[in-house]
C-alpha positions, 0 to 999 in steps of 0.5 A, a space after each residue: 938551415 938551423 934557425 936563429 933564436 929570432 927566426 924561431 920565435 918569428 916562425 912560431 908566432 906566424 904558425 900561431 897566427 895562421 892556425 888560429 884563423 883556420 878554425 873559423 875558415 873551416 866553418 866558412 868552407 863547410 857552408 858550401 863544401 861537405 867535410 871530406 870533400 873539403 879535406 881532399 881539396 885542401 890537401 890536394 892543393 897543398 900537395 900540388 903546390 909543394 910538389 911543384 916547389 920541390 924540384 926548384 929547391 932541389 928536394 929529392 923524394 924517397 931517398 931516405 930509408 924511413 921516408 916511405 913509412 913516414 909518409 904513410 904514418 904522417 898521412 894517416 895520423 897527422 892529416 887524414 884522420 885528424 882533419 877528417 874528424 875535425 871537418 866532420 865535427 866542425 859541422 856542429 862544434 863552434 870553431 872556438 870550442 874545437 880549437 880548445 879541445 885540440 889544445 889537449 894535443 900538448 898533453 898527449 905529446 908530453 906523455 907519449 914523448 916521455 916513452 918514445 923520445 929519450 930527450 923528452 922526459 916527463 917530470 913531476 910538475 909535468 904530471 901535475 900539469 896533465 891533471 890540471 889540463 884534463 880538469 879543464 876538459 872536464 869543465 868544458 864538458 860540464 857545459 850546458 851544451 844546449 847553449 852551444 847547440 845541444 846534444 849533437 855538439 856534445 857528441 861531436 865534441 867528444 869524437 873531435 878528441 880523436 883528432 889531437 890524439 892522432 896528431 900528437 902521435 903523428 908529431 912524435 913519429 915525425 920527430 922519431 923518424 924524420 932525421 934526414 928527410 926534407 920538410 917538404 917531403 914530410 909534408 907534400 907526399 902525405 898531403 897527397 896521400 891524404 887527398 886521395 884517401 879523403 877523396 875516395 871517402 867523399 865519393 862513398 860517404 858524400 855522394 848525394 850531398 851538394 857541393 857549392 863552389 861559391 866565392 867564400 867556399 873557394 877562397 876558404 879552400 885556397 886559404 886553407 890549402 896554401 896558407 893553412 897547410 902548405 906553408 905552415 906545415 913545412 915550417 912546422 916540420 922544419 922547426 921540429 927537427 931543431 926543437 923537442 916535440 913537446 916544445 913545438 906542441 905549445 903552439 896548440 895551446 896558444 891558438 885557442 885564445 885567438 881562435 875563440 876571439 875570431 869565432 866570437 867576433 866574426 862567426 857569432 859563436 857563443 862564448 860561455 863562462 865555462 868555456 873560459 874557465 875550461 880554456 884557462 885550466 887547459 892552458 895552465 895545465 900545459 904551461 905547468 906540464 911543459 914549464 921545464 922545457 920552455 
């Protein structure tokens, strides 16, 4: 079904609202469940829910020529690597800062789409926007990280940038290879592969770590699995069939505004002037870069 304009805006608003809250919920879950175990449980639940729904909707899996390579690419680039890195980093990086750093994804998508997708060419204003956006990242990284938790936060924040890089490339490949593949297939099977990969990694890397299935941790996994993964990623891939990759990536520069507020109000995370200025530059840069496409 091709979405109407009103439905498109409603779906985008829903994605922004949901994904703005997941940053803080991840940190709640990490209090009881180690990162790789948390990623495995989240995507196992999401995949199981979607795979159970697929036959009810008449979705047939593995019928498209590109479907298998799309499953592998999406599991690694959209889910396993980005979320493995993200969960690991959020053990020390405040959720608001994590959301801001992930907001570099639209800049990455804009550049990659210029070379990979014929309908997504970067313009001169786009190049200027990229420079402004990365200036914002430079401001954030000039922060006194002692105020945010010290050198460990600085290192984890730098590693976290791997996450938007891989996720951005993943979105490009879904747009390039996803023609004729149902959104549930694009989401469900890669999530299941991710659960297996991260479960194996958890067995190796987190063997000696305690897992506490207390109420907050269990609710966090359920929320992240169903409301944070199964529902929004299916909607996202559905919209991606109709919209350009750069336009869809705009979601990631809207989420930090709410995510920073959630982290500050409910997680008692520090909020500093440089994070505010850096965030503003990132958002302004993406806005300039993608102005012609909105």
